[in-house]
C-alpha positions in Angstrom: -38.7 -21.9 33.2 -35.1 -24.0 34.6 -31.8 -22.5 34.3 -30.7 -25.1 31.4 -33.8 -24.6 29.9 -33.2 -20.4 29.6 -29.6 -21.4 28.6 -30.8 -23.3 25.7 -33.1 -20.9 24.9 -30.3 -18.2 24.9 -28.0 -20.9 22.6 -31.0 -20.8 19.8 -30.8 -17.1 19.8 -27.5 -16.6 19.7 -26.8 -19.3 17.0 -29.7 -17.7 15.1 -27.5 -14.3 15.4 -24.1 -16.2 14.8 -22.8 -14.9 18.3 -20.1 -17.0 19.5 -19.6 -15.1 22.6 -23.1 -15.8 23.7 -22.6 -19.3 23.4 -19.5 -19.3 24.8 -21.0 -17.6 27.9 -24.2 -20.2 27.8 -22.3 -23.1 28.3 -20.5 -21.9 31.9 -22.3 -23.5 34.8 -24.3 -21.0 36.5 -24.1 -22.4 40.2 -21.3 -24.6 42.0 -23.8 -27.4 41.9 -23.7 -27.2 38.2 -19.6 -27.3 38.0 -18.3 -30.7 36.9 -14.8 -31.7 38.5 -12.6 -29.5 40.7 -14.2 -31.1 43.7 -11.9 -30.1 46.1 -12.2 -26.1 45.5 -15.9 -26.5 44.8 -16.1 -27.6 48.6 -13.8 -25.3 49.9 -15.3 -22.1 48.2 -18.8 -23.2 48.8 -17.9 -23.4 52.4 -16.5 -19.8 52.1 -19.4 -18.3 50.4 -22.4 -19.9 52.9 -19.9 -18.8 55.8 -20.3 -15.5 54.0 -24.1 -15.3 53.6 -24.5 -16.7 56.8 -22.5 -13.3 58.2 -24.5 -11.0 55.9 -21.1 -9.7 54.8 -19.0 -10.2 51.1 -16.6 -13.0 51.8 -12.8 -12.7 51.6 -10.8 -11.5 48.8 -10.0 -14.7 46.4 -7.1 -15.7 44.3 -7.9 -18.3 41.7 -4.6 -19.7 40.1 -4.3 -22.0 37.2 -3.6 -22.5 33.4 -6.0 -20.5 31.0 -9.5 -22.7 30.4 -10.0 -24.4 33.3 -12.5 -21.9 34.6 -11.3 -19.0 36.7 -13.5 -16.6 34.8 -16.6 -19.2 35.2 -15.4 -19.0 39.1 -15.7 -15.4 39.8 -19.5 -15.2 38.1 -20.6 -18.2 40.1 -19.1 -16.6 43.3 -21.2 -13.2 42.1 -24.1 -15.4 41.5 -24.0 -17.1 44.5 -23.6 -14.1 46.8 -26.8 -12.7 44.2 -24.5 -9.4 43.7 -23.3 -7.6 40.4 -20.0 -8.6 39.0 -17.5 -5.8 37.7 -14.9 -7.2 35.4 -11.8 -6.1 34.1 -7.9 -7.2 34.0 -4.3 -6.6 35.0 -2.9 -5.3 31.5 -6.0 -2.7 31.2 -4.9 -1.2 34.5 -1.6 0.9 33.8 -1.9 3.5 36.3 -3.0 3.7 40.0 -6.0 6.3 38.9 -7.4 4.0 36.5 -8.0 1.4 39.7 -8.9 4.3 41.9 -11.9 5.2 39.0 -13.0 1.1 39.1 -12.8 1.1 42.6 -14.8 4.3 43.3 -17.9 3.1 41.1 -18.3 -0.3 43.3 -21.1 -1.0 45.5 -21.1 -2.3 49.1 -21.0 -6.3 48.2 -19.7 -5.9 44.6 -17.3 -8.7 43.0 -14.6 -7.2 41.3 -13.0 -9.7 39.0 -9.4 -8.7 38.0 -8.1 -11.2 35.4 -4.3 -11.7 34.9 -3.7 -9.6 38.2 0.4 -10.7 38.0 0.0 -8.4 35.0 -0.8 -4.8 36.7 1.3 -1.8 37.1 3.7 -1.7 40.2 1.6 1.8 41.2 -1.8 0.4 40.7 -0.6 -2.8 43.0 0.4 -1.0 46.0 -3.2 0.9 46.0 -4.5 -2.2 45.9 -2.9 -3.1 49.3 -5.0 -0.7 51.1 -7.9 -1.2 49.3 -8.0 -5.2 49.8 -7.7 -4.5 53.4 -8.7 -1.1 54.4 -11.4 -0.5 52.0 -9.6 3.0 51.5 -8.0 4.6 48.7 -5.4 7.8 48.9 -5.8 9.5 45.7 -2.8 11.9 44.8 -3.6 15.5 43.8 -1.3 17.8 42.1 2.7 17.0 41.6 5.7 17.9 43.3 5.8 19.6 46.7 2.2 20.7 46.2 0.8 17.4 46.1 -1.8 16.3 48.5 -3.2 13.1 49.3 -7.2 12.7 49.6 -8.5 9.3 51.5 -11.5 8.3 49.4 -13.7 5.5 51.4 -14.7 2.6 49.5 -17.7 0.1 50.4 -16.6 -3.4 51.2 -16.2 -5.6 48.4 -14.8 -8.9 47.1 -11.7 -9.0 45.0 -11.7 -12.2 42.8 -8.0 -12.3 41.2 -6.9 -15.0 38.5 -3.4 -15.7 37.2 -1.7 -18.0 35.3 1.7 -17.3 37.2 1.3 -17.3 40.7 5.0 -16.9 41.3 4.8 -12.9 39.7 2.6 -12.1 42.2 4.1 -10.5 44.9 4.2 -11.9 48.1 2.1 -8.8 50.3 -0.8 -9.1 47.4 -0.6 -13.0 47.6 -1.1 -12.6 51.5 -4.1 -10.5 51.2 -6.2 -13.1 49.6 -8.3 -14.7 52.2 -9.1 -18.1 50.3 -6.4 -19.4 47.2 -7.8 -22.1 45.0 -5.4 -23.6 42.5 -7.5 -25.1 39.7 -6.2 -28.6 38.2 -6.7 -30.1 34.9 -9.6 -32.0 34.2 -9.6 -35.9 33.7 -10.9 -37.7 30.6 -14.2 -38.6 32.2 -14.9 -35.3 33.7 -14.1 -33.5 30.5 -16.6 -36.4 29.0 -19.3 -35.2 31.5 -18.9 -31.7 30.3 -18.8 -32.4 26.6 -22.5 -34.4 27.3 -23.7 -31.6 29.3 -22.8 -28.5 26.5 -24.0 -30.8 23.5 -27.6 -30.9 25.7 -27.4 -27.5 25.2 -26.0 -27.0 22.0 -28.8 -29.5 20.6 -26.0 -31.9 19.3 -26.6 -35.1 19.2 -23.9 -37.0 20.2 -22.9 -40.9 20.8 -21.0 -41.6 24.7 -18.3 -42.9 22.3 -17.9 -39.6 20.5 -18.1 -37.7 23.6 -15.3 -39.7 24.9 -13.0 -39.2 21.6 -13.4 -35.5 22.2 -12.9 -35.4 25.5 -9.9 -37.5 25.2 -8.3 -34.6 22.6 -8.8 -31.9 24.8 -5.8 -31.6 26.7 -7.6 -31.5 30.0 -9.2 -28.3 29.6 -13.4 -27.5 29.3 -12.8 -24.4 27.3 -11.0 -26.8 24.5 -13.4 -29.4 25.2 -16.5 -27.0 24.1 -14.5 -25.2 21.3 -13.8 -29.2 20.0 -17.2 -29.8 19.9 -18.2 -27.1 18.4 -16.1 -28.0 15.7 -17.0 -31.4 15.1 -20.5 -30.3 15.4 -19.7 -28.1 12.4 -18.3 -31.1 10.9 -21.3 -33.3 11.6 -23.9 -30.6 10.2 -22.0 -30.6 6.8 -20.7 -33.6 5.8 -22.9 -36.3 8.0 -26.3 -36.7 9.4 -25.7 -34.4 12.4 -24.9 -36.9 15.0 -21.6 -37.1 16.3 -20.0 -40.8 16.7 -16.6 -41.9 17.0 -15.1 -41.8 13.9 -16.9 -38.8 12.8 -15.3 -37.1 16.1 -12.2 -38.8 14.5 -12.3 -37.6 11.2 -13.2 -34.1 12.2 -10.5 -33.5 14.6 -8.1 -34.8 12.1 -9.3 -32.3 9.8 -8.9 -29.8 12.5 -5.4 -30.9 13.4 -6.1 -32.5 16.6 -4.5 -35.4 17.0 -4.9 -38.5 18.9 -3.7 -37.7 22.2 -4.7 -33.7 21.9 -1.4 -32.2 20.9 -2.5 -29.6 18.2 -0.3 -27.9 15.6 1.7 -25.6 18.3 2.3 -28.9 20.2 3.6 -30.7 17.1 5.9 -27.5 16.2 7.4 -27.6 19.2 8.2 -30.7 19.9 9.1 -31.3 15.7 11.3 -28.2 16.3 13.1 -29.5 19.5 13.6 -33.0 18.0 14.5 -32.2 14.6 16.4 -29.0 14.6 17.6 -29.3 18.0 18.5 -33.1 18.5 16.4 -33.5 21.4 17.9 -30.2 23.3 18.5 -28.8 25.4 17.4 -25.3 23.7 16.4 -22.3 25.5 13.2 -21.4 25.5 13.5 -17.8 23.2 15.4 -20.0 20.7 12.5 -22.4 20.6 9.8 -19.8 20.4 11.6 -18.2 17.3 11.8 -21.6 15.7 8.0 -22.1 15.6 7.1 -18.5 14.8 5.3 -17.8 18.2 6.0 -15.5 21.0 7.8 -16.8 23.8 4.9 -16.7 26.2 2.7 -18.6 23.9 5.0 -21.4 24.0 5.4 -21.2 27.6 2.2 -20.5 28.6 -0.2 -22.4 25.8 2.0 -25.6 24.9 4.4 -26.1 27.4 2.0 -27.1 30.7 0.6 -30.1 28.3 3.8 -31.3 27.1 5.2 -31.3 30.3 2.4 -32.6 32.2 2.2 -35.5 29.4 5.7 -36.7 29.7 7.1 -35.2 26.2 9.3 -32.3 27.3 11.4 -31.7 30.6 12.6 -28.1 31.8 16.6 -28.1 32.7 18.6 -25.3 34.0 19.8 -25.5 30.9 16.7 -25.4 28.7 13.9 -27.6 27.3 14.9 -31.3 26.8 12.6 -34.0 24.3 11.9 -37.1 26.4 11.9 -40.6 25.2 7.9 -40.0 24.9 8.5 -37.2 22.3 10.6 -39.1 20.2 8.1 -41.8 20.1 5.1 -39.9 19.2 6.9 -38.0 15.9 8.0 -41.7 14.8 11.6 -41.0 15.4 14.5 -42.8 16.8 16.3 -41.1 19.5 19.8 -40.1 18.7 22.7 -41.5 20.6 24.1 -38.8 21.8 20.6 -36.8 22.7 20.6 -35.5 26.3 17.5 -37.0 27.9 16.1 -35.7 31.2 17.4 -38.4 33.1 20.6 -37.5 32.5 20.3 -33.8 33.0 21.5 -32.5 36.1 19.4 -29.9 38.7 21.9 -27.1 38.9 24.6 -26.0 36.3 27.7 -23.7 37.2 27.7 -22.4 33.2 
């Protein structure tokens, strides 16, 4: 049985049980050869892993940086699969004390891959312990408190840390420097997303026309996770309200129902632009004020909506706040006010 046949069988069983997590996992590529897009990262990472296999040693620590949904977790799984070793998963927010990290590290076997998601959100004491673990494969466990406290050195087997972050700028320099390979994952082009949609449709057993796949890809914000999510919703629409075949008109109607417009803006994106243009006259407006206006957390607006809006040329960041671009006004069908602060009129530095 091939890897794809095995994935299809897993998907059929998961669909019968209604387990969306299993479906999501089965859609992930299992090797570098199956990865679509990210050619530069694939080539560089493939070289690092091939060299490590040739030496019979764990590869250098890897830092994966990029917006959510581009495949950082998938890359970590592929690294473990390519090295034929177990993968241990945890996240920065889950490690609040140095003892939490020591417990995880002490359970590793030689060659294991430890995936640490959102590594920039790890606590400072655990971060300082990680320095020694990454470099010397040793940690000092402090026993006791006060003058009677003693540090017991604990050797750990050589392992590979794969750190993932959506905000590399928040990582301290000493931590970044300890990663032997750093990869930045880029947004995907529509043609690459169309290939991903076709592959996922084949695994899900969905009959999809090329124009239907292109319609979904064009609205996926350059993100494979979103493309797969939209495909599943269009599949549901085709199953309930049509004959199960995904065509361009059907995909158009389905995505309109789920509030995803022609260029991929969803409810949150349009809410941000609408608040920026209608309530604040195009800005400038602070991020916190903008987040309150749309009823979301500051981090949600900054990390979920803004990357695509900035990349699409709908929003600009300035020292005084966020500003709507002419494209934002045009997309909302609004006339640009005479006194609107446009990006080309903004300054790079502001003394206020």
